[in-house]
N, C-alpha and C positions, 0 to 999 in steps of 0.2 A: 373434205372426207378423208378419214383415216385409213390407212392401209388395211386394217382389220374389218372395216364396213364394206370392203369392195368384194365382190363376189369372184371366186376363183373356181377353176376347173379341178376336179380331183386328180392327183397325180396318175398318169397312165401307167408308169412303171411299177406300181404296186397292185398286182392282180389278187386283190383280197378276196373275191369270191373263189377264185380257182384254189388259193391256198386254203381256204375254208373247206371247200370240198374235198380236197386232198387229206387234209387233217381229220375230217370226219370220216372219211374211209379207212385210214389208219386206226382211229379210235375204235370204229366198228370190228376191224380185223382182230384188234388186241382184246375186246370184250366178247368175241365170238371164236375163240380158237379152235373149237370144233366144227367150224363151218366147212361145208363141202367145197370142193374146187369149184362146182357149178355156181354155188352161191357167191363165192368170191369173184368169179369171172362176170357174173351178172352185175354185181355192185361196180366192178371196174368198167364195165360197159356203160352203165348209167350215169357214172361220173364223166366218162369220156363225151358221152352225149351233151351232158350238162355244160361241159367246157367248150364244147363246139357250137353252143347256142341255145340249149334247152331243149325240152321234150315235153310231151304231153304228160299229164299225171295219170298214174295207173287207177 
């Protein structure tokens, strides 16, 4: 069996989902410069919940 045939665990040190959520939030903020502080706070809270383990869909 070759090394590339063996199953490996994904690297824990690379929080891909967390990085993607933060990047999405930054992109959203850049695309919506006129968003209210309430909207931005709501987005930050949703991202925090996702990073803490998810949330129910609205």
